[in-house]
C-alpha positions as CSV (number, residue, x, y, z in Angstrom):
1,M,-37.4,71.4,73.1
2,S,-36.8,70.6,69.4
3,S,-39.1,68.0,67.9
4,F,-36.4,66.9,65.4
5,N,-34.3,63.8,66.1
6,P,-30.5,64.1,66.8
7,V,-29.5,62.6,63.5
8,Y,-31.6,65.0,61.4
9,R,-30.4,67.9,63.6
10,G,-26.9,66.9,62.9
11,Y,-27.5,66.8,59.2
12,V,-29.1,70.3,59.1
13,L,-26.2,71.7,61.2
14,T,-23.7,70.1,58.8
15,L,-25.4,71.6,55.8
16,L,-25.5,75.0,57.5
17,V,-21.8,74.7,58.2
18,I,-21.2,74.1,54.5
19,V,-23.4,77.1,53.6
20,Y,-21.4,79.3,56.1
21,A,-18.2,78.0,54.5
22,F,-19.3,79.2,51.1
23,N,-20.4,82.5,52.7
24,Y,-16.8,83.0,53.9
25,I,-15.1,81.6,50.8
26,D,-16.9,84.3,48.7
27,R,-15.7,86.9,51.2
28,Q,-12.2,85.5,51.6
29,L,-11.5,85.5,47.9
30,M,-11.4,89.2,47.8
31,T,-8.8,89.2,50.7
32,I,-6.4,86.7,49.2
33,L,-6.8,88.3,45.7
34,L,-6.4,91.9,47.0
35,E,-2.8,92.3,45.8
36,P,-3.3,91.2,42.2
37,I,-6.6,93.1,41.9
38,K,-4.9,96.2,43.4
39,N,-2.1,95.9,40.9
40,E,-4.3,95.4,37.9
41,F,-6.6,98.4,38.7
42,Q,-3.8,100.6,40.2
43,A,-5.7,101.3,43.3
44,S,-4.6,102.6,46.7
45,D,-4.8,100.8,50.0
46,T,-7.6,103.1,51.1
47,V,-9.7,102.3,48.0
48,M,-9.0,98.6,48.3
49,G,-10.1,98.8,52.0
50,L,-13.3,100.4,50.8
51,L,-13.8,97.6,48.3
52,T,-13.0,94.8,50.8
53,G,-15.0,96.2,53.6
54,F,-17.4,99.1,53.2
55,A,-18.8,98.4,49.7
56,F,-19.8,94.9,50.9
57,A,-20.7,95.7,54.5
58,V,-23.0,98.7,54.1
59,F,-25.5,96.7,52.1
60,Y,-24.9,93.4,53.9
61,A,-25.5,94.9,57.3
62,T,-28.3,97.4,56.6
63,L,-30.4,95.0,54.6
64,G,-30.0,92.3,57.2
65,V,-32.7,93.6,59.5
66,P,-35.6,93.8,57.0
67,V,-34.5,90.5,55.4
68,A,-34.5,89.0,58.9
69,R,-38.0,90.4,59.5
70,L,-39.1,88.6,56.3
71,A,-37.5,85.4,57.5
72,D,-39.3,85.5,60.8
73,R,-42.6,86.2,59.3
74,W,-42.4,84.0,56.2
75,S,-39.7,81.3,56.1
76,R,-36.1,81.2,57.5
77,K,-35.2,78.3,55.2
78,K,-36.6,80.0,52.0
79,V,-34.9,83.3,52.7
80,L,-31.6,81.5,53.3
81,T,-31.9,79.5,50.1
82,I,-32.7,82.5,47.9
83,S,-29.9,84.5,49.5
84,L,-27.4,81.7,48.9
85,A,-28.3,81.5,45.2
86,L,-28.0,85.3,44.9
87,W,-24.6,85.8,46.6
88,S,-23.1,82.8,44.8
89,G,-24.3,84.1,41.4
90,F,-22.8,87.6,42.1
91,T,-19.6,86.1,43.2
92,A,-19.2,84.2,39.9
93,C,-20.0,87.5,38.1
94,C,-17.1,89.2,39.9
95,G,-14.8,87.2,37.7
96,M,-16.2,89.0,34.7
97,A,-15.6,92.6,35.9
98,S,-13.6,94.7,33.4
99,S,-13.1,97.7,35.7
100,F,-12.7,98.6,39.4
101,W,-16.2,100.1,39.6
102,Q,-17.8,97.1,37.9
103,L,-16.2,94.9,40.6
104,A,-17.3,97.3,43.3
105,L,-20.9,97.1,42.1
106,L,-20.8,93.3,41.9
107,R,-19.4,93.2,45.5
108,V,-22.4,95.2,46.5
109,G,-24.5,92.5,44.9
110,V,-22.7,89.9,47.0
111,G,-23.4,91.9,50.1
112,I,-27.1,92.2,49.3
113,G,-27.3,88.4,48.8
114,E,-25.4,87.6,52.0
115,A,-27.7,89.8,54.0
116,G,-30.0,86.8,54.2
117,G,-27.4,84.3,55.1
118,T,-26.1,84.3,58.7
119,S,-29.2,85.5,60.7
120,P,-31.6,82.9,59.3
121,S,-29.0,80.2,59.8
122,Q,-28.5,81.1,63.5
123,A,-32.2,81.3,64.1
124,L,-32.7,77.9,62.5
125,I,-30.0,76.4,64.8
126,A,-31.7,78.0,67.8
127,D,-35.0,76.4,66.7
128,Y,-33.3,73.0,66.2
129,F,-31.2,72.9,69.4
130,P,-32.3,73.5,73.1
131,A,-30.7,76.4,75.0
132,E,-28.3,74.2,76.9
133,K,-26.7,73.1,73.7
134,R,-26.8,76.3,71.6
135,S,-23.3,77.6,72.4
136,T,-21.8,74.3,71.2
137,A,-24.1,74.1,68.1
138,L,-23.5,77.7,67.1
139,S,-19.7,77.3,67.7
140,I,-19.8,74.3,65.4
141,H,-21.7,76.4,62.9
142,A,-19.0,79.1,63.2
143,T,-16.4,76.6,62.1
144,G,-17.7,77.1,58.6
145,T,-15.9,80.4,58.6
146,H,-12.6,78.7,59.2
147,F,-13.2,76.1,56.5
148,G,-14.1,79.0,54.2
149,V,-10.8,80.7,55.2
150,L,-8.8,77.6,54.3
151,I,-10.5,77.0,51.0
152,G,-10.8,80.6,50.0
153,M,-7.2,81.4,50.9
154,F,-5.3,78.4,49.5
155,G,-7.8,77.4,46.8
156,G,-8.2,81.0,45.6
157,A,-4.4,81.5,45.6
158,M,-3.8,78.3,43.6
159,I,-6.5,79.1,41.0
160,A,-5.4,82.7,40.7
161,D,-1.8,81.7,40.2
162,A,-2.7,79.2,37.5
163,F,-5.6,80.9,35.7
164,G,-5.8,84.5,37.0
165,W,-7.8,86.1,39.8
166,R,-11.1,86.2,37.8
167,M,-11.3,82.4,37.5
168,A,-11.2,82.0,41.2
169,F,-14.4,84.0,41.6
170,I,-16.1,81.9,38.9
171,V,-15.0,78.5,40.3
172,F,-16.1,79.2,43.9
173,G,-19.3,81.1,43.0
174,L,-21.2,78.6,40.9
175,P,-21.3,75.6,43.4
176,G,-23.3,77.7,45.8
177,V,-26.2,77.7,43.4
178,L,-26.3,73.9,43.5
179,L,-26.1,74.0,47.3
180,A,-29.1,76.3,47.4
181,L,-31.1,73.6,45.5
182,I,-30.1,71.0,48.1
183,M,-31.1,73.3,50.9
184,S,-34.5,73.9,49.4
185,V,-35.5,70.2,49.1
186,S,-33.9,68.7,52.3
187,V,-34.2,71.2,55.2
188,K,-37.5,71.4,57.1
189,E,-38.9,74.7,58.4
190,P,-39.5,74.5,62.2
191,V,-43.1,75.4,63.3
192,K,-43.4,78.9,64.6
193,K,-45.3,79.6,67.8
194,K,-46.7,82.9,66.6
195,T,-48.8,83.8,63.5
196,K,-47.9,86.6,61.2
197,E,-50.6,88.8,62.8
198,D,-48.8,88.6,66.1
199,F,-45.7,90.5,64.9
200,P,-45.3,94.1,66.0
201,P,-44.1,96.8,63.5
202,L,-40.5,96.5,62.5
203,L,-39.3,99.6,64.4
204,S,-41.2,98.4,67.5
205,S,-39.5,95.0,67.2
206,V,-36.0,96.6,66.9
207,K,-36.6,98.8,69.9
208,T,-37.8,95.9,72.0
209,I,-34.8,93.8,71.1
210,W,-32.3,96.6,71.6
211,N,-33.7,97.4,75.0
212,T,-33.5,93.8,76.2
213,P,-31.1,93.8,79.2
214,G,-27.5,93.0,78.0
215,F,-28.3,93.1,74.3
216,S,-26.8,96.5,73.4
217,R,-23.6,96.0,75.4
218,I,-23.1,92.6,73.9
219,T,-23.6,94.0,70.4
220,I,-21.2,96.9,70.9
221,A,-18.6,94.6,72.5
222,A,-18.7,92.3,69.6
223,A,-18.5,95.2,67.1
224,F,-15.3,96.7,68.7
225,T,-13.7,93.2,68.9
226,A,-14.6,92.6,65.2
227,L,-13.1,96.0,64.1
228,S,-9.6,94.7,64.7
229,G,-10.5,91.2,63.6
230,Y,-11.8,92.2,60.2
231,G,-8.9,94.6,59.7
232,L,-6.5,91.7,60.4
233,G,-8.5,89.3,58.2
234,A,-8.5,91.7,55.2
235,W,-4.8,92.9,55.4
236,T,-2.9,89.9,56.9
237,P,-2.3,88.4,53.4
238,S,-0.9,91.7,52.2
239,F,1.2,91.9,55.4
240,M,2.7,88.5,54.7
241,I,3.4,89.3,51.1
242,R,4.9,92.8,51.7
243,V,6.7,92.4,55.0
244,H,7.6,88.6,55.0
245,G,8.2,88.3,51.3
246,L,5.9,85.3,50.8
247,S,4.4,84.5,47.4
248,L,0.6,84.4,46.9
249,I,0.4,80.6,47.1
250,E,2.7,80.5,50.2
251,T,0.5,83.1,51.9
252,G,-2.7,81.3,51.0
253,L,-1.4,77.9,52.2
254,I,0.1,79.2,55.5
255,L,-2.7,81.5,56.5
256,G,-5.4,79.0,55.3
257,I,-4.0,76.2,57.4
258,I,-3.2,78.3,60.5
259,G,-6.6,80.2,60.3
260,T,-8.5,76.9,60.0
261,L,-6.8,74.9,62.7
262,S,-6.6,77.6,65.3
263,G,-10.1,78.9,64.5
264,L,-11.7,75.5,64.6
265,L,-10.0,74.6,67.9
266,G,-10.8,77.9,69.5
267,A,-14.5,78.1,68.3
268,V,-15.4,74.5,69.4
269,L,-13.4,74.8,72.6
270,G,-15.0,78.1,73.4
271,G,-18.6,76.8,72.8
272,V,-18.1,73.6,74.8
273,L,-16.4,75.5,77.7
274,C,-19.2,78.1,77.7
275,D,-22.0,75.5,77.8
276,R,-20.4,73.8,80.8
277,L,-19.3,76.9,82.7
278,S,-22.7,78.7,82.1
279,K,-24.5,75.9,84.0
280,K,-22.7,77.0,87.1
281,D,-22.9,80.7,86.5
282,P,-24.7,82.2,83.4
283,R,-22.2,85.2,83.4
284,W,-19.6,82.8,81.9
285,Q,-21.6,83.3,78.7
286,L,-19.8,86.7,78.4
287,W,-16.9,86.2,80.7
288,L,-15.3,83.7,78.4
289,P,-15.5,86.0,75.3
290,A,-14.0,88.8,77.4
291,I,-11.1,86.6,78.5
292,G,-10.5,85.2,75.0
293,A,-10.5,88.7,73.4
294,F,-8.1,90.1,76.0
295,L,-5.6,87.3,75.7
296,S,-5.6,87.5,71.9
297,V,-4.0,91.0,71.9
298,P,-0.5,90.1,73.1
299,F,-0.4,87.1,70.8
300,Q,-1.6,89.0,67.7
301,G,0.8,91.8,68.6
302,A,3.8,89.4,68.7
303,F,2.7,88.0,65.4
304,L,2.8,91.4,63.8
305,L,6.0,92.7,65.4
306,W,8.2,89.6,65.3
307,P,11.2,90.1,63.1
308,E,10.6,88.8,59.6
309,Q,14.1,87.3,59.2
310,H,13.3,84.7,61.9
311,Q,12.0,81.7,59.9
312,F,12.0,77.9,60.1
313,Q,11.9,75.2,57.5
314,L,8.7,73.2,57.1
315,F,9.0,70.6,54.3
316,D,10.0,72.8,51.3
317,T,8.6,76.1,52.7
318,Q,10.2,78.8,54.8
319,V,7.7,79.7,57.5
320,P,7.9,82.9,59.6
321,V,8.3,82.2,63.3
322,A,5.7,85.0,63.8
323,T,3.0,82.6,62.6
324,L,3.4,80.5,65.8
325,F,2.0,83.5,67.8
326,M,-0.8,83.8,65.2
327,I,-1.9,80.2,66.1
328,A,-2.2,81.0,69.8
329,G,-3.9,84.2,69.1
330,G,-6.4,82.6,66.7
331,I,-7.4,80.0,69.3
332,V,-8.3,82.4,72.1
333,A,-9.7,85.0,69.7
334,A,-12.3,82.5,68.6
335,F,-13.7,82.0,72.1
336,W,-16.2,84.8,71.6
337,I,-18.0,83.6,68.5
338,G,-20.4,80.8,69.6
339,P,-21.1,82.2,73.1
340,T,-21.9,85.7,71.7
341,Y,-24.4,84.3,69.1
342,A,-25.9,82.0,71.6
343,A,-26.3,84.8,74.2
344,I,-28.3,86.8,71.6
345,Q,-30.5,83.9,70.8
346,N,-31.1,83.1,74.5
347,L,-32.2,86.7,75.0
348,S,-34.7,86.6,72.2
349,P,-38.2,85.1,71.8
350,D,-38.5,82.6,69.1
351,H,-40.5,84.8,66.7
352,M,-37.7,87.5,66.9
353,R,-34.6,85.4,66.7
354,T,-33.6,86.2,63.2
355,Q,-34.2,89.9,63.7
356,A,-32.1,89.8,66.9
357,S,-29.3,88.2,65.1
358,A,-29.6,90.7,62.2
359,I,-29.4,93.7,64.6
360,L,-26.3,92.2,66.2
361,L,-24.8,91.7,62.7
362,L,-25.9,95.2,61.6
363,V,-23.8,96.9,64.2
364,F,-21.1,94.2,64.2
365,N,-20.5,94.4,60.4
366,L,-20.9,98.2,60.0
367,V,-18.2,98.8,62.6
368,G,-16.1,95.7,62.1
369,M,-16.3,94.9,58.4
370,G,-17.2,98.4,57.3
371,I,-14.7,100.4,59.2
372,G,-11.9,97.9,60.1
373,P,-10.4,97.2,56.6
374,V,-10.8,100.9,55.6
375,L,-9.2,102.2,58.8
376,V,-6.2,99.9,58.4
377,G,-5.9,100.9,54.7
378,M,-6.0,104.6,55.6
379,L,-3.4,104.2,58.3
380,S,-1.2,102.2,56.0
381,D,-1.4,104.9,53.3
382,Y,-0.7,107.6,55.9
383,L,2.4,105.8,57.2
384,M,3.7,104.7,53.8
385,P,6.0,107.7,53.2
386,T,7.7,107.0,56.5
387,Y,7.8,103.2,56.8
388,G,7.3,102.0,53.2
389,N,6.0,98.4,53.2
390,E,6.3,98.3,57.0
391,S,3.3,100.7,57.1
392,I,0.8,97.8,57.0
393,R,2.5,96.3,60.0
394,F,2.0,99.3,62.2
395,A,-1.5,100.0,60.9
396,L,-2.5,96.5,62.0
397,V,-0.9,96.8,65.4
398,T,-2.7,100.1,66.1
399,S,-6.1,98.4,65.4
400,L,-5.5,95.9,68.2
401,A,-6.3,98.6,70.8
402,F,-10.0,98.3,70.0
403,V,-10.0,94.7,71.3
404,F,-9.3,95.8,74.8
405,F,-12.4,98.0,74.8
406,G,-14.5,95.1,73.4
407,S,-13.3,92.9,76.2
408,F,-14.2,95.5,78.8
409,L,-17.7,95.8,77.4
410,Y,-18.2,92.0,77.5
411,L,-17.4,92.0,81.2
412,R,-19.8,94.9,81.8
413,A,-22.6,93.1,80.0
414,A,-22.5,89.9,82.1
415,N,-24.8,91.1,84.9
416,Q,-27.3,92.6,82.5
417,Y,-27.3,89.4,80.5
418,C,-28.4,87.5,83.6
419,Q,-31.3,90.0,84.1
420,G,-32.4,89.4,80.5
421,I,-32.3,85.7,80.9
422,Q,-34.4,85.9,84.0
423,R,-36.9,88.1,82.2
424,M,-37.1,85.6,79.4
425,A,-37.8,82.8,81.9
426,T,-40.8,84.6,83.3
427,T,-42.4,85.4,79.9
């Protein structure tokens, strides 16, 4: 049981939500600014997919495990603080890139910095909150991504429209450095139960974590679910601009509001439902993500395929009817987030929590963030001669097939997860 009082726990969770929001603002900027960057550097969809996904993900994911090891042995708070300062600084520098390859290298720097962001945060939350409240706490933490989407999408579009895409990176990068300073002076490091000498070698730790019953299936299920999710996240703004004819600001406003409201509702609802249902049967920890992922496919498919000429008036803006399906899909798609992260923390001993989270994110991001945007970009380029601007629509629809496989793996992992929980209870 955590020794911190509820008020302080709430403060730390709020601060970590803000950090996570900046984490996603810095990622989301590249997504909303993809079209003006692509036009300035005369790049193909495939190359932009590499810049949006692989250039960032390969370093972000692979460095996550050794950085997590450092956080578990040294200080989760300090690793998070240093990482926040690094990725924020590199984000600001992206606004100074004079060529495509300079921008690509700076995005690598952002990925290196963010390698120490999510895993230490999740481990800190697991330290601060007891097991029966972790799905809710980690779901609340995940809402930071949706605030990041709103601010990054709409704020980035507004700044880019007024001052150019470079200024957006600078404006949203610099405040993260100040936030790192606040983190360093106000967040307390929870006491670890093991000393540094008790830690096994890195490869031994990775093997132990991976062989925990349920861990590998949960990780692969999340990865395949994320493959489509990251593809949609990276290319939906381009889809709205090319197919629905929206401006950059209209796209940022509509997607920012929809992504935030549906994601917030889905993430919190998923966490609360999971904590309540799991008390009756622990398999709901993974059944709920499976159901949410499965139900998201028809809604997302309807969003992508609904005729673009169907629109309705909202204030002074013409809004595509298709976005109504995006709202429903966003709610159920977010069910997996908190329960998945909580399941990984529940399966892990306290001195390996950051490493366990990093291993999940390694596979999750290499497959999801690394392959998803690139795959959609390649499919779009391949279909371009036949379908023109419609190619991005059919490329995104094709990627939804991976969600069904992810949902199936979540269901298959439920019984193994129960075995892992029982083993943890006896150690």
